N, C-alpha and C positions, 0 to 999 in steps of 0.2 A: 657238758654243754650248759651255757647260761640261758636265761630267758630271752635276751635280745637275739641270740643266734637261733634259738628254737623258733621264736615267733617269726623271724625273718625267713627261715626256711619253710615254715608252714604257709606264710603269705605268698612265697614264691610258687607254691603249688596252686595258687589261685583261690585259696580259702578266704572268705570274707573275714574281717577282723574279729567279730564275735566268735566265729567258729574256730579260728586259729587260737584265740585265747582259751576256749573251752578245751581244745585238744592239748595245748601246752599244759594246762592245769591238770589234765588227766595223766599225761606222761610224766610230769614232774612229781605228782603225788605218788605214782608208782615207784619212781626212783627213791623218794624219801621214805617209802615204806619197805625198801629193800627188795623191790620186784623189778630189777632192770629188764627182765624179759618183756615187761609191758611199759617200759619207760622210754627214755630218750632214743633208744635204738629203733623205736617204731617210726621215727621221723625218716630215717634213712630207708627203712622198708617201704614207707609210703611213697618216697621219691622214686622207687623202682616199680611201682604198681601202675596198672592201667585199669580202666573199667569204672572209674567213678568220675562224677562231674562236680568239680570243686564248688560251684555256686548253686548246685541243685538244692531244692527245698523239699524235705519230706512232707508227705501229705497225710492228714488225718482223714481216712476214707469212711470210717464208721465210728459213731460216737453215741453210745447208749449209757445209761446210768451205771451199769455193771460191766460194760464191755467197750473196748476201743480197738480199732484196727488202724495201724499206720503202714504206709508204704514208703520205702526209702527213696524211690523216685530218682535213683542214680546217685544219691548222696552217700557219703561214708556212713557206715553203721554207727560210728561214734556220734555223728550229728543227729541221726534219727533217734537214738536213745536219749540224747540231750533234749530233743524236742518233746519226746514222750515223758521224760522225767519232769520237765518244767510244767507240763500240763497237769501231771498228778499233784504236784505241790500247789499249783494255783487253783486247782479244782479237785480236791480229794474226793474219793467216793464216800457215799453215806455209810456203807458198810465195807464192801470189797469191790474190786474191779479187776478183770482180766484184760491185759493189754497184749495184743499180738502184733508183732512188727515184721512185715514182709520185706524181703530184699534188704536185709539189715546185716551188713558185714563190712569191715571187722568191728568188733565190739569192745575189745580190750579187757581191762581189769573190771570185771562185773561189780566187785565190791565198791568201786568208785561211785556207781550209781545207787546201789542199795544203801550205802552209808548215808548218802545225802537224803534219801527218802526217809530213813530212820531218824535222822537229825530233824527232819520235818514232822516227825510224830507218827509215821506210818510203818507198819510191818511190810517188808518187801521180800519177794523171792523172784530171782531172775536166772534164766538159763538161755543159752544161745548155741547155734550150730555154726560149723565151719566145714571146709573140705574134710573128707574122711581121713583120719590120721591113725585111728586105733584098730588093730585087728584082734582076733581071739588070742588069748595067751598060748593056745596050742599051735598057732600059726594060721596062715591063710591071708586073704586080702584085707585091706583096711575097710572096715564096715561102718565106723561111727566117727564123729568128730571127738575131740577131747571133752566135749560136753561140759563146759564149766557151769558151776552152780554157785550162786551167792544167796545167802539168807541174812537179813539184817532185822534186828529187833530193837526198838527204841527203849530208852530207860529214863525214868524221872530223876535218876540220881547221877546223871552224867552221860558218858559215852555209850553209844549202842554196842551191842555185840554183833559183829559182822563176820560171817563165815563166807569164805570165797575159795573154792577148790576146783581143780581140774581133775578129770578122771585119768590123766596120764601121769606116769612117773616123773616126767618133765612136761613142760608146756611147749607148744609151737613157738611161743615167744622166746623160750630159751634157745631154740634152734636159730631163730631170727637174730638173736643177740650174740650168737656164737658161743653160748654157754653150754650147749649140748649138741649131740649129733642126732640125726633123724633115727638112727638105729636104737637110740635110747627112748624114743617116744612109744612107749608101751603102756598098757594099763598098770596102775600102781598096785602094790600089794604083794609082790613076790608070789609065794605059793597060793595066796588068796586073790590073785589078780582077776580071777573070774568074777569077783564081786564088783570091782571097778568097771570091768567090761560090761557087766549087766546094767549098771547104772548109766554108763555111756550110751548104750543102745536104747535104754528106756527114755532117757532125756532127748536123745536124737529123734526118736519116733514121736515123742510128745510134741516137739516143735514142728516136725514135718507134718503131723496130722492137723495142726492148727493154722499153719500158714496157707494162704490161698494161692499166692504166686510162687511157683517152684523156685527154689533157691534158698540161700542161707537166711535164717531169721532168728528172732528172739521172742521169748514169752516172759511176760512180767505179771506177777500178781501183787497187788497192793491192797492193804486192808487197815482199817482203824483198829488198834489194839483194844481188847476188852479187859486186859489185865496188865500188870506191870511185873513180870517175873525176873527181870535182870538184876535188880538190887539184891534179892535173896540169893541168886546164884553167885554174885560177886562176894557176898558175905561168906558163903560156904566155901568159895574158892580161895579166899584169903589172898596170899601173894602170888597165886598161880595166874599166869598170863592167859587171858581168854582170847578167843579168835577175834582178830581185828584190832586188838590193843597195840599201842605203840611200844617200841622197844624190843 
């Protein structure tokens, strides 16, 4: 899919031009980074969804020096996180800020947001919830979302290090894109899958404990770095590819 087709289809959903551009940038970046599960296939998925208002504007409902609360207000989660991200870059915290986003779904490739925050000089940690997808490795009902987690750390010497992982052996996006079946959506780790399940439950409950409006949400922590550890890590790693690097 090229940009013209992608933007046309996003505009046909009723998205304002800036939001359509932001979503296309997100989806195309995922494709370019080898993550088709969060790429162009998401446009078809959005065309099949109900429950979001294309022109809705997220609302900043609490704004303190170290804390913000956003409400999606019917907008796509992508749009809510775009607004929250823009505010952090325009008005970064003095030290650190916790950002809680209520009614924020879907959120997509979380590294897309944390990378841009790190490129803006901020350390960032972001997690989000979705419908329950993961059950205990021993069986039983689905108890937690895939609980994606992204951490990005800026560097004075070039690209940031960007960690972006889901607690599933595959992602829901892989299912959406036809790259995996729902039966493959289990905690990663094989005989150690209980560890991924524990992380999924912990991150799920972290978000659920902080959102005020029941429903899927996201929690973002941004902070000004006090040190610059990435160059030393890259020197130690040599030719080893670090998380978030191209290639």
